[in-house]
Backbone as CSV, one residue per row, in Angstrom:
resi,resn,N_x,N_y,N_z,CA_x,CA_y,CA_z,C_x,C_y,C_z
1,UNK,98.313,74.998,-10.537,97.811,76.120,-9.783,96.878,75.606,-8.689
2,UNK,96.993,76.162,-7.493,96.213,75.752,-6.335,95.035,76.692,-6.143
3,UNK,93.851,76.125,-5.972,92.666,76.934,-5.749,92.224,76.720,-4.310
4,UNK,91.840,77.792,-3.599,91.388,77.684,-2.216,92.539,77.751,-1.245
5,UNK,92.226,77.508,0.024,93.247,77.583,1.062,93.781,76.206,1.374
6,UNK,95.001,76.164,1.775,95.616,74.921,2.223,95.210,74.729,3.682
7,UNK,94.875,73.510,4.070,94.456,73.224,5.442,95.461,72.261,6.031
8,UNK,95.880,72.575,7.238,96.846,71.688,7.883,96.154,70.390,8.279
9,UNK,96.928,69.360,8.507,96.360,68.053,8.839,95.643,68.097,10.184
10,UNK,96.078,68.951,11.122,95.429,69.060,12.434,94.009,69.613,12.299
11,UNK,93.847,70.648,11.515,92.528,71.241,11.287,91.644,70.262,10.514
12,UNK,92.229,69.560,9.571,91.495,68.595,8.780,90.947,67.468,9.656
13,UNK,91.730,67.028,10.638,91.278,65.973,11.534,90.123,66.453,12.413
14,UNK,90.147,67.712,12.827,89.063,68.250,13.648,87.752,68.271,12.866
15,UNK,87.834,68.496,11.592,86.632,68.528,10.769,86.012,67.140,10.628
16,UNK,86.782,66.094,10.792,86.298,64.739,10.603,85.551,64.181,11.817
17,UNK,85.596,64.889,12.947,84.951,64.396,14.158,83.447,64.578,14.044
18,UNK,82.656,63.511,14.242,81.203,63.651,14.159,80.660,64.520,15.283
19,UNK,79.528,65.134,15.031,78.962,66.084,15.997,78.558,65.410,17.299
20,UNK,78.209,64.121,17.267,77.700,63.484,18.469,78.715,62.553,19.136
21,UNK,79.988,62.717,18.793,81.005,61.852,19.386,81.104,62.121,20.883
22,UNK,80.996,61.068,21.674,81.103,61.197,23.123,79.783,61.543,23.800
23,UNK,78.767,61.850,23.020,77.467,62.186,23.613,76.627,60.922,23.716
24,UNK,75.777,60.876,24.741,74.886,59.733,24.900,73.666,59.964,24.020
25,UNK,73.443,59.052,23.104,72.285,59.156,22.221,71.479,57.875,22.336
26,UNK,70.299,57.893,21.823,69.455,56.713,21.853,68.348,56.863,22.870
27,UNK,67.830,55.736,23.311,66.700,55.723,24.218,67.128,56.143,25.610
28,UNK,66.321,57.022,26.199,66.659,57.471,27.549,66.291,56.391,28.552
29,UNK,66.973,56.346,29.696,66.635,55.345,30.710,65.267,55.636,31.314
30,UNK,64.607,54.616,31.860,63.286,54.848,32.460,63.371,55.778,33.661
31,UNK,62.308,56.533,33.877,62.271,57.473,35.001,62.118,56.711,36.319
32,UNK,62.762,57.230,37.354,62.654,56.586,38.662,61.318,56.924,39.315
33,UNK,60.945,56.131,40.303,59.691,56.364,41.029,59.739,57.702,41.764
34,UNK,60.900,58.062,42.287,61.059,59.335,42.990,60.813,60.502,42.037
35,UNK,61.373,60.406,40.832,61.184,61.466,39.841,59.703,61.601,39.479
36,UNK,59.015,60.450,39.280,57.591,60.477,38.948,56.770,61.111,40.066
37,UNK,57.131,60.801,41.314,56.417,61.353,42.474,56.595,62.866,42.539
38,UNK,57.825,63.338,42.350,58.096,64.784,42.383,57.319,65.505,41.282
39,UNK,57.280,64.924,40.093,56.551,65.536,38.992,55.061,65.592,39.307
40,UNK,54.515,64.515,39.828,53.106,64.465,40.187,52.770,65.520,41.245
41,UNK,53.623,65.630,42.254,53.402,66.620,43.318,53.462,68.040,42.776
42,UNK,54.349,68.285,41.828,54.489,69.644,41.297,53.275,70.054,40.454
43,UNK,52.538,69.092,39.913,51.387,69.404,39.059,50.067,69.489,39.829
44,UNK,50.090,69.153,41.113,48.873,69.211,41.920,48.417,70.658,42.056
45,UNK,47.138,70.869,41.843,46.581,72.208,41.976,46.659,73.038,40.709
46,UNK,47.345,72.557,39.709,47.477,73.289,38.458,46.267,72.996,37.576
47,UNK,45.677,74.016,36.985,44.523,73.833,36.111,44.964,73.360,34.733
48,UNK,44.074,72.656,34.082,44.333,72.204,32.727,44.383,73.418,31.796
49,UNK,45.078,73.295,30.684,45.214,74.418,29.757,43.867,74.806,29.155
50,UNK,42.940,73.848,29.062,41.666,74.162,28.412,40.525,74.360,29.410
51,UNK,40.828,74.332,30.706,39.770,74.506,31.695,39.260,75.937,31.639
52,UNK,37.960,76.081,31.553,37.360,77.410,31.494,37.329,78.000,30.104
53,UNK,37.778,77.245,29.118,37.770,77.729,27.745,36.322,77.795,27.258
54,UNK,35.872,78.960,26.852,34.489,79.168,26.433,34.408,79.112,24.907
55,UNK,33.560,78.227,24.413,33.328,78.129,22.975,31.928,78.634,22.675
56,UNK,31.811,79.432,21.649,30.496,79.950,21.287,29.633,78.829,20.710
57,UNK,28.324,79.024,20.748,27.405,78.015,20.214,27.614,77.805,18.720
58,UNK,27.893,78.895,17.997,28.138,78.771,16.561,29.358,77.895,16.292
59,UNK,30.402,78.104,17.083,31.625,77.342,16.906,31.393,75.863,17.240
60,UNK,30.620,75.584,18.293,30.294,74.203,18.659,29.518,73.513,17.538
61,UNK,28.567,74.229,16.919,27.796,73.665,15.813,28.698,73.382,14.613
62,UNK,29.644,74.287,14.374,30.566,74.131,13.262,31.427,72.877,13.460
63,UNK,31.881,72.676,14.692,32.702,71.497,14.992,31.880,70.224,14.821
64,UNK,30.675,70.195,15.365,29.863,68.982,15.290,29.406,68.696,13.864
65,UNK,29.167,69.718,13.058,28.736,69.475,11.677,29.894,68.968,10.823
66,UNK,31.119,69.232,11.241,32.287,68.773,10.495,32.528,67.286,10.636
67,UNK,32.016,66.686,11.707,32.204,65.250,11.917,31.297,64.466,10.978
68,UNK,31.789,63.347,10.528,30.994,62.496,9.639,29.992,61.699,10.464
69,UNK,28.769,61.673,10.026,27.724,60.953,10.743,27.822,59.448,10.486
70,UNK,28.225,59.050,9.299,28.369,57.628,9.008,29.539,57.450,8.050
71,UNK,29.906,56.215,7.861,31.044,55.913,6.988,30.734,56.277,5.538
72,UNK,29.456,56.231,5.146,29.101,56.516,3.756,29.233,57.992,3.394
73,UNK,29.286,58.871,4.386,29.448,60.293,4.097,30.901,60.665,3.825
74,UNK,31.822,59.730,4.085,33.229,59.992,3.829,33.441,60.128,2.322
75,UNK,34.131,61.181,1.874,34.324,61.364,0.433,35.149,60.246,-0.214
76,UNK,35.928,59.500,0.585,36.737,58.414,0.043,36.025,57.068,0.090
77,UNK,34.774,57.055,0.513,34.034,55.794,0.649,33.746,55.190,-0.714
78,UNK,33.984,53.882,-0.826,33.643,53.143,-2.045,32.758,51.987,-1.623
79,UNK,31.551,51.867,-2.181,30.640,50.813,-1.735,31.179,49.413,-1.976
80,UNK,31.821,49.167,-3.086,32.417,47.848,-3.304,33.887,48.057,-3.623
81,UNK,34.714,47.396,-2.854,36.156,47.538,-3.036,36.774,46.153,-3.143
82,UNK,38.047,46.066,-2.906,38.758,44.803,-3.082,38.444,43.806,-1.979
83,UNK,38.788,42.575,-2.238,38.594,41.473,-1.294,39.277,41.786,0.038
84,UNK,40.523,42.227,-0.016,41.305,42.502,1.197,40.699,43.671,1.970
85,UNK,40.298,44.728,1.275,39.736,45.906,1.937,38.428,45.574,2.642
86,UNK,37.599,44.757,2.018,36.321,44.400,2.630,36.538,43.522,3.854
87,UNK,37.476,42.568,3.775,37.749,41.728,4.942,38.365,42.560,6.075
88,UNK,39.185,43.541,5.746,39.727,44.426,6.781,38.601,45.248,7.417
89,UNK,37.648,45.702,6.606,36.495,46.446,7.108,35.683,45.583,8.069
90,UNK,35.425,44.338,7.683,34.664,43.429,8.543,35.399,43.166,9.857
91,UNK,36.697,42.965,9.764,37.490,42.687,10.967,37.489,43.885,11.909
92,UNK,37.535,45.080,11.325,37.605,46.308,12.115,36.258,46.673,12.740
93,UNK,35.167,46.447,12.028,33.866,46.954,12.470,32.898,45.908,13.018
94,UNK,33.184,44.635,12.812,32.252,43.593,13.255,33.024,42.470,13.921
95,UNK,32.691,42.220,15.163,33.348,41.161,15.913,32.840,39.806,15.427
96,UNK,33.763,38.861,15.222,33.376,37.528,14.763,32.842,36.710,15.926
97,UNK,31.700,36.067,15.745,31.214,35.158,16.787,32.136,33.942,16.909
98,UNK,32.118,33.302,18.042,32.957,32.122,18.262,32.268,30.843,17.794
99,UNK,31.033,30.959,17.306,30.263,29.788,16.900,30.102,29.770,15.382
100,UNK,30.370,28.613,14.777,30.226,28.459,13.326,28.748,28.509,12.953
101,UNK,28.427,29.255,11.924,27.044,29.414,11.478,26.497,28.117,10.883
102,UNK,27.362,27.314,10.260,26.931,26.128,9.555,26.812,24.917,10.476
103,UNK,27.926,24.562,11.153,27.929,23.331,11.956,27.632,23.583,13.433
104,UNK,27.704,24.832,13.880,27.399,25.168,15.264,28.530,24.895,16.236
105,UNK,29.708,24.525,15.731,30.845,24.209,16.584,31.432,25.488,17.177
106,UNK,31.837,25.428,18.456,32.489,26.554,19.128,33.963,26.551,18.742
107,UNK,34.379,27.496,17.911,35.778,27.555,17.465,36.040,28.930,16.850
108,UNK,37.259,29.126,16.402,37.602,30.377,15.728,36.952,30.373,14.349
109,UNK,36.328,31.493,13.987,35.599,31.556,12.718,36.246,32.543,11.757
110,UNK,35.816,32.456,10.499,36.252,33.375,9.439,35.004,33.936,8.778
111,UNK,35.108,35.134,8.230,33.978,35.694,7.484,33.957,35.050,6.106
112,UNK,32.854,34.418,5.769,32.699,33.773,4.467,31.623,34.499,3.669
113,UNK,31.936,34.835,2.431,30.978,35.498,1.551,30.000,34.457,1.041
114,UNK,28.706,34.717,1.193,27.687,33.729,0.843,27.031,33.972,-0.515
115,UNK,27.223,35.143,-1.109,26.514,35.456,-2.351,27.434,35.627,-3.553
116,UNK,28.738,35.739,-3.333,29.670,35.891,-4.446,29.890,37.319,-4.886
117,UNK,29.207,38.275,-4.272,29.376,39.691,-4.588,30.023,40.344,-3.375
118,UNK,31.195,40.955,-3.571,31.928,41.537,-2.457,31.511,42.986,-2.233
119,UNK,30.703,43.196,-1.201,30.289,44.534,-0.788,30.490,44.638,0.717
120,UNK,30.229,45.807,1.267,30.375,46.003,2.710,29.129,45.607,3.486
121,UNK,28.167,45.019,2.826,26.931,44.594,3.471,27.198,43.334,4.292
122,UNK,27.041,43.429,5.607,27.371,42.321,6.509,26.421,41.148,6.326
123,UNK,25.230,41.394,5.823,24.279,40.298,5.634,24.744,39.313,4.558
124,UNK,25.731,39.706,3.732,26.280,38.812,2.712,27.335,37.866,3.273
125,UNK,27.702,37.998,4.528,28.773,37.212,5.133,28.254,36.421,6.322
126,UNK,28.869,35.260,6.547,28.536,34.424,7.694,29.843,33.977,8.358
127,UNK,29.816,33.846,9.685,31.016,33.330,10.361,31.052,31.802,10.253
128,UNK,32.057,31.281,9.562,32.206,29.836,9.397,33.553,29.397,9.947
129,UNK,33.581,28.158,10.482,34.872,27.603,10.890,35.654,27.289,9.610
130,UNK,36.944,27.024,9.757,37.807,26.824,8.592,37.317,25.658,7.711
131,UNK,36.950,24.550,8.360,36.521,23.375,7.596,35.249,23.678,6.803
132,UNK,34.266,24.288,7.447,33.004,24.607,6.762,33.225,25.640,5.655
133,UNK,34.131,26.573,5.883,34.428,27.605,4.885,34.988,26.942,3.619
134,UNK,35.928,26.003,3.805,36.513,25.319,2.644,35.457,24.488,1.913
135,UNK,34.608,23.776,2.668,33.547,22.974,2.047,32.591,23.869,1.274
136,UNK,32.215,24.987,1.880,31.274,25.900,1.222,31.888,26.459,-0.060
137,UNK,33.147,26.885,0.013,33.792,27.455,-1.177,33.870,26.431,-2.304
138,UNK,34.140,25.167,-1.979,34.190,24.130,-3.020,32.821,23.958,-3.670
139,UNK,31.761,23.903,-2.859,30.403,23.758,-3.394,30.024,24.972,-4.240
140,UNK,30.376,26.152,-3.740,30.019,27.389,-4.429,30.739,27.475,-5.773
141,UNK,32.041,27.129,-5.782,32.806,27.173,-7.032,32.253,26.161,-8.037
142,UNK,31.897,24.957,-7.550,31.327,23.929,-8.424,30.028,24.442,-9.039
143,UNK,29.192,25.085,-8.217,27.917,25.627,-8.688,28.158,26.725,-9.726
144,UNK,29.121,27.617,-9.455,29.436,28.684,-10.407,29.957,28.111,-11.717
145,UNK,30.831,27.091,-11.616,31.388,26.484,-12.825,30.283,25.852,-13.664
146,UNK,29.346,25.169,-12.998,28.233,24.558,-13.726,27.364,25.613,-14.401
147,UNK,27.087,26.708,-13.687,26.281,27.782,-14.269,26.999,28.392,-15.467
148,UNK,28.311,28.585,-15.362,29.105,29.164,-16.440,29.100,28.245,-17.663
149,UNK,29.261,26.940,-17.431,29.245,25.993,-18.544,27.882,25.959,-19.238
150,UNK,26.801,26.061,-18.454,25.463,26.099,-19.039,25.289,27.345,-19.906
151,UNK,25.788,28.485,-19.411,25.689,29.720,-20.188,26.483,29.604,-21.488
152,UNK,27.672,28.984,-21.409,28.473,28.796,-22.618,27.748,27.918,-23.632
153,UNK,27.120,26.845,-23.159,26.374,25.958,-24.059,25.199,26.681,-24.698
154,UNK,24.493,27.496,-23.903,23.350,28.250,-24.434,23.789,29.246,-25.486
155,UNK,24.861,29.993,-25.198,25.329,30.989,-26.176,25.868,30.320,-27.427
156,UNK,26.526,29.158,-27.258,27.041,28.445,-28.423,25.894,27.938,-29.293
157,UNK,24.852,27.422,-28.654,23.714,26.917,-29.423,22.969,28.057,-30.115
158,UNK,22.933,29.238,-29.470,22.273,30.382,-30.088,23.090,30.892,-31.271
159,UNK,24.389,30.891,-31.155,25.255,31.417,-32.211,25.336,30.463,-33.422
160,UNK,25.508,29.185,-33.089,25.774,28.234,-34.155,24.558,27.381,-34.506
161,UNK,23.440,27.640,-33.843,22.198,26.946,-34.173,22.236,25.469,-33.854
162,UNK,22.885,25.123,-32.756,23.020,23.703,-32.434,22.054,23.296,-31.451
């Protein structure tokens, strides 16, 4: 038993044609200088859509109070976040000096954390050249490892009476 209507092969082929066949799609060609000039001339003397728009004082206060005064007022602000987020924050908000803080060499610098606690406080970071940054990190890690080993020895002696 056949359900529905039978369709001839001619009608079936017409249904298979995509909607944009033969049409030019994609990026439009750049506008010519003549077209740009005509458009510019046609807009001369025309007022802006917002020219003369009167805003009440209450509305102006409402708009200005809605703006955040500092980054800490943002509801999504987190004082200490991940390593990557803090470095992105530093890159976005603080320009790196071209001079290394440690050796004084004029070169490209990196933000180096000097205290081991990752926060958005810029005073915890110094601009160091790559070589000084690696040297500092090695010294800092060695110091941390020594402190950790001392703590382990102290806790072991306290626990086991040694």
